[in-house]
N, C-alpha and C positions, 0 to 999 in steps of 0.2 A: 783311385779316390775320386767319385762319382764328382761331376762338376753341379750347381746349384743349378737350376735350370728358373725360380719361382722364390723371390725371398718375401716373404710379407713382413711388416713390421708395423705395430703399433698401428693395425686398421679394423676403424669401425666406417660406419655407415649408421645415417640418422635422416627418417623416411622424413620430406615436409610436411606438417603438421602433428609429430606423434616428440610423443616426452621421453621418449628412450631410444636406446641402440638398439635397433637390429640385432650388429654387429660393434662389438669392446673387444677395444687393442685387439686384436687375433697378434698370433708369432707363430709365423712358419715357414717352413722350411721343403722345400719337392726338389729332392733330386733329378738332371735327367733321366731317360728310361724307370722311371718309376711307371708302378698302377698304383694312386692315392686315392682312395674314396678319401670324398666330405660324405661323411654318416651323421646323423641327425634325426630327434622324433618330429615329426609335422611344425612349419614355423622356427625352426631353429637359426635359419640363414644361409641355411645349404647354396637353394637358387641366388640369394645375394649373393654369395662372396662367388662362387662362378661366376656371375651377371660381370659381377668387378674385373676378377682375375681374366678374363678377354676384353675389359674394355665397353662392354652394352651400356656397363651402372660406371658412374663414377661417386669415391668412397670420401665420407663426411673431412674423415680426417686419417694420417699413416699416410703410407707408401708401400706399391708393390712394384722390384727393380726385377726384372728379369737379366738372366746370364749373367750372375754373375755386377753387374753395370752398377756405377758406387749413386746413381739419378735414378727417376724416377722413371716406370716404362714411358717412352713415346707408343703411345699404339698404330698411330699410323705409318714409324717405321716397323714392325715387326709385326703389319697381319696381314703377311703373306705366309707369318710363320702359323699361325692359329689356326686351329679350327676346332668350331663350337657347335655342336649337333646336340641342340633345346631338347626339353620333353615335350610339345608343342612339333607339330608337325613344321616346320617354315620349311613348304614344297610348293609351286605351281599345279593342284589339283586333275588341272584340265589339264593338262601339259601330260606329255611323256616324260616317260624315267629319262631319258638319252634329252629330248627338250632342256628337262631342264637341265641337265650337267650340264650342257654346252649351254642354254647363261649363265650358268654361277661358275663354271669357266672362264669362260669371259669376263665375271668380274673382279675374277684377281689374274685377268688381260694376258692367258694363258693362249699357246695359240694355238690353231683350230689343232693342229696334227697330233700336240700333247691333250687336246680333249679327247678328239678320237680314240687313242689310244691308253689313255689311264681309262674310258667313258668305258670302254669292254671291260679291263682286266678288271676293274670294279663289276662292275654287274654280273659279269662272273664272277666271279669271288662270293657272290652276294644272292647271286643264284637269281638273275634275273633277267637274262639272256633275253630269254625267252618272251617275256612283260618288253621291251625294252620301248616297241614303239602303238603300246598299250593306253588310253589313258590312262591314269593313278585315278583315278573317281571311284574305280571302276575295284581295286584292292583293298584286300585284308587288313585289316592293321597291320600282321605281324610284315604285308610287304612294303606297307608304307610305313613302316619303321630303321626298314631294310634303306629303303629310298632316301630316309633323310638322315643317315648314317655316311651312304655314297657322295648326296650332295656338302656333306662337312669334310668328304676325304679330296674332294677331285685336285686338290691345289696339293694334294702332298705334305702335310704339316708335320710340324716337328714335334708341338704338344696339341693334342686335343682332346678340348671339352666338352663331356658326356652329363648331359641330367635327367636322368634314365632313363638311358639307352633297351631298355628291355620291357617298359609300363604295356601290359597288358599285351603281349604279343604268345602263342602259342613257344610249345616245350621248340619249334624242330625249329621257329627262327629264333630261339632266344641261346643254344645250341651254334647257333654258326656267326649269330650278331657277337660273342666269347670268342670265339674259336678267331674269327679274323681279327675278331682288337688282339686277340694274342697274340697273333702275327705279324699288327702293325708292328706290336712292340719290342718283339724281338726283332727286326729291325733299328730298331730305335727313335718311333714317336715311344714320346714323355704321355702317356696318358690320365686326365689328370678327370675323377666320375665318381657322381651319385646316384644313390640305389637305398629304395625301402626295399631291395630285394636281399637280407643278409646271412642270407646262406650265399647266394647270388656271388655276390661281394666280399666273403668269406675265401672264395675262390678263386676268385678272379686278383684280391688286391694283397699288395709287400705291404706298403703303410696307406696305416689312418688319420684320420681327424677325426675326433666325436666333437661335437658340438651341440649344446646348447643353448637356452637364450639366449644364443648371440656370442655364446663365450667359449676357449675352447675347454673343452674338460679331462680331453687326452687323448696324447695323438703316439706315434714314433712306427717302427716295427710290429705288424699286429700278432704273428709270432709270438714275438715276444712279449706286448703285451699280457695276449692272454697266458703261457706262462707263466710269469709275474701277481695276473691277480688271480691265479690260479679257475680259470673258466676252461668250459667246454670248446665253446664259439663264440661266437662272433654273435649271435643272440644272445647269447648269458652275461657276456661282459658289457650290452647294452645297455637293457636293465638291469645292472648294477650300479650304473652307472646315471639310470637316465631317470629307476620306474615304473613302476606298472599300473599307472594310471594312468583313466584318458587325456590325450591330446586332440586340443581342434585344431 
């Protein structure tokens, strides 16, 4: 039986000055080893939910629990277990990939030899060895996206949060990134992922939650959901539950 990795109970978030919740009473379980997709239209609350789950934002009400703990999570206690790769580049573009990895590794109190070993491995797996000592300013979008991912995993987190990890990249970079993520998952990393690329999400995720207007619309095993609702693919399922109207 899979262990509960994250338990979300009656989670709500309302930003200051707003009269409505951007997340409303979210209840959700994520198991260790999942490739879990948080999906929904623009403004559904996906990024807000991920930001709360990794301690970047604080919820208005409700609880987030990790690893079957009865108490709400203390993020200071588990920070080393979490990796977060935001949609925006979280790196120093005037530095090289290697310098960035050394800096972020030091933030996690990794020893120099550990940083060096992990940096060599990650850069090699993400096809960045040849540019390890070049300034990121000159990199393509796909290369920057791969460096962004590298920085989120330098400390070997057991839970990895990804917000649009392949947005704006070429086909080759997308394939390389997803292949590497699958390898991490096979080694035990739980991956929590959001994307607007529904065909990619369908191929990558084993379980999903669909959120719209801050509420859970449907959740569970992706293949079972599509079978139950007689939909051919995730795009068809998505449109069935969220409609085809424009979203701003």
